[in-house]
Backbone as numpy.savetxt, mean C-alpha at the origin, in Angstrom:
# Nx Ny Nz CAx CAy CAz Cx Cy Cz
-20.18 -10.50 16.25 -20.24 -9.30 15.46 -18.86 -9.04 14.86
-18.78 -8.80 13.55 -17.51 -8.58 12.88 -16.98 -7.18 13.09
-15.74 -7.01 12.72 -15.10 -5.70 12.84 -15.68 -4.75 11.79
-15.78 -3.51 12.15 -16.28 -2.49 11.22 -15.24 -2.23 10.14
-15.69 -2.07 8.92 -14.80 -1.76 7.81 -14.61 -0.25 7.77
-13.35 0.21 7.74 -13.12 1.66 7.71 -13.74 2.28 6.46
-14.28 3.48 6.62 -14.84 4.18 5.47 -13.79 5.02 4.77
-12.68 5.27 5.45 -11.57 6.01 4.86 -10.39 5.06 4.72
-9.53 5.29 3.72 -8.36 4.42 3.57 -7.43 4.52 4.80
-6.81 3.42 5.12 -5.86 3.38 6.22 -4.51 3.93 5.76
-3.81 4.60 6.64 -2.47 5.10 6.35 -1.47 4.11 6.93
-0.53 3.68 6.12 0.51 2.74 6.54 1.85 3.44 6.38
2.53 3.69 7.48 3.82 4.37 7.39 4.93 3.35 7.14
6.03 3.83 6.64 7.13 2.93 6.30 7.79 2.32 7.52
7.65 2.94 8.67 8.28 2.41 9.88 9.78 2.64 9.85
10.51 1.75 10.46 11.97 1.83 10.50 12.53 1.76 9.08
13.34 2.74 8.66 13.86 2.74 7.29 14.59 1.45 6.90
15.25 0.82 7.85 15.96 -0.43 7.54 15.10 -1.66 7.85
13.84 -1.44 8.18 12.96 -2.54 8.57 12.24 -3.18 7.40
11.17 -3.90 7.72 10.45 -4.67 6.71 9.10 -4.06 6.33
8.89 -2.81 6.69 7.62 -2.16 6.40 7.26 -2.14 4.93
8.24 -1.90 4.07 7.98 -1.85 2.63 7.53 -3.21 2.11
8.21 -4.28 2.56 7.83 -5.62 2.13 6.42 -5.97 2.60
6.09 -5.58 3.82 4.75 -5.84 4.35 3.70 -5.12 3.53
3.96 -3.86 3.17 3.01 -3.09 2.37 2.81 -3.74 1.00
3.89 -4.15 0.35 3.79 -4.78 -0.96 3.01 -6.09 -0.89
3.34 -6.92 0.08 2.68 -8.22 0.22 1.20 -8.03 0.58
0.91 -7.07 1.45 -0.49 -6.82 1.82 -1.30 -6.41 0.60
-0.73 -5.55 -0.26 -1.47 -5.15 -1.45 -1.69 -6.35 -2.36
-0.71 -7.22 -2.48 -0.88 -8.42 -3.31 -2.00 -9.31 -2.78
-2.15 -9.39 -1.49 -3.12 -10.29 -0.87 -4.42 -9.57 -0.49
-4.60 -8.36 -0.97 -5.72 -7.51 -0.57 -7.07 -8.18 -0.78
-7.25 -8.88 -1.88 -8.56 -9.50 -2.14 -8.75 -10.76 -1.32
-7.74 -11.61 -1.26 -7.84 -12.85 -0.48 -8.11 -12.56 1.00
-7.46 -11.51 1.51 -7.59 -11.16 2.92 -8.71 -10.16 3.18
-9.42 -9.75 2.13 -10.51 -8.77 2.24 -10.04 -7.51 2.97
-8.87 -7.01 2.56 -8.31 -5.82 3.20 -9.02 -4.56 2.72
-9.22 -3.60 3.61 -9.75 -2.31 3.18 -8.66 -1.55 2.44
-9.06 -0.53 1.73 -8.08 0.30 1.01 -7.10 0.92 2.01
-5.84 0.97 1.60 -4.81 1.62 2.40 -3.84 2.32 1.48
-3.06 3.23 2.04 -2.01 3.88 1.27 -0.75 3.91 2.11
0.38 3.98 1.43 1.69 3.92 2.05 2.26 5.33 2.11
2.87 5.64 3.23 3.56 6.93 3.36 5.05 6.61 3.40
5.72 6.90 2.32 7.14 6.58 2.20 7.62 6.91 0.80
8.73 6.32 0.42 9.38 6.60 -0.85 8.86 5.67 -1.95
8.14 6.22 -2.92 7.58 5.43 -4.01 8.66 4.75 -4.84
9.76 5.44 -5.09 10.85 4.86 -5.89 11.45 3.65 -5.19
11.58 3.73 -3.87 12.09 2.59 -3.11 11.15 1.39 -3.24
9.85 1.63 -3.13 8.88 0.54 -3.28 8.95 -0.09 -4.66
9.07 0.73 -5.69 9.15 0.22 -7.05 10.40 -0.65 -7.23
11.54 -0.18 -6.71 12.79 -0.96 -6.81 12.65 -2.29 -6.06
12.10 -2.23 -4.87 11.96 -3.42 -4.05 11.02 -4.43 -4.72
9.91 -3.97 -5.26 8.98 -4.87 -5.95 9.67 -5.55 -7.12
10.47 -4.81 -7.88 11.22 -5.40 -9.00 12.22 -6.44 -8.50
12.97 -6.10 -7.45 13.96 -7.02 -6.89 13.32 -8.32 -6.41
12.15 -8.22 -5.82 11.45 -9.39 -5.29 10.62 -10.11 -6.35
10.55 -9.52 -7.56 9.76 -10.07 -8.66 8.28 -10.17 -8.28
7.82 -9.14 -7.56 6.42 -9.06 -7.16 5.71 -8.04 -8.06
4.68 -8.44 -8.76 3.98 -7.52 -9.67 3.05 -6.56 -8.91
3.64 -5.55 -8.32 2.86 -4.56 -7.57 3.07 -3.19 -8.21
2.07 -2.71 -8.94 2.18 -1.36 -9.49 2.09 -0.33 -8.36
2.87 0.70 -8.48 2.87 1.79 -7.50 2.14 2.98 -8.12
1.16 3.50 -7.39 0.38 4.65 -7.86 0.63 5.81 -6.89
1.25 6.85 -7.39 1.53 8.02 -6.55 0.26 8.85 -6.42
-0.07 9.22 -5.19 -1.24 10.06 -4.93 -0.79 11.34 -4.24
-1.56 12.39 -4.44 -1.23 13.70 -3.85 -1.94 13.94 -2.52
-3.02 13.18 -2.27 -3.80 13.36 -1.05 -4.43 12.03 -0.64
-4.63 11.83 0.65 -5.20 10.57 1.12 -6.56 10.23 0.50
-7.36 11.23 0.17 -8.68 10.94 -0.38 -8.62 10.35 -1.80
-7.43 10.29 -2.40 -7.26 9.66 -3.71 -6.96 8.17 -3.59
-6.68 7.70 -2.39 -6.21 6.34 -2.18 -7.25 5.28 -2.56
-8.49 5.47 -2.18 -9.51 4.45 -2.45 -9.64 4.17 -3.94
-9.67 5.19 -4.75 -9.79 5.01 -6.20 -8.54 4.37 -6.79
-7.38 4.72 -6.28 -6.11 4.21 -6.79 -5.86 2.77 -6.36
-6.42 2.34 -5.24 -6.13 1.05 -4.64 -6.41 -0.13 -5.57
-7.39 -0.02 -6.41 -7.71 -1.10 -7.35 -6.66 -1.25 -8.44
-5.89 -0.19 -8.69 -4.92 -0.19 -9.79 -3.49 -0.43 -9.33
-3.22 -0.20 -8.07 -1.87 -0.36 -7.54 -1.81 0.08 -6.10
-0.64 -0.02 -5.53 -0.43 0.40 -4.14 -0.28 1.91 -4.12
-1.23 2.62 -3.53 -1.14 4.08 -3.49 -0.03 4.52 -2.52
0.78 5.46 -2.98 1.86 6.01 -2.16 1.68 7.53 -2.12
1.56 8.06 -0.92 1.41 9.50 -0.76 2.74 10.17 -0.99
2.75 11.16 -1.90 4.01 11.86 -2.16 4.17 13.05 -1.28
């Protein structure tokens, strides 16, 4: 029996500010279809994610959301970040 797919988007926190949480979030969004990942959103600094994606040359659009219930719709267009 497979794992249940969440009906609500998962919340992913940035973790340790000097850690690799931002890179993991960016890479996970890039691989979302290959890995069949459910929708998720990042809780952290959207500007930091945008800068990091540019530095790494990773084409990850950042979509700022005001509430977690906006994440599922935004997930197809970019990595949702809760402001």
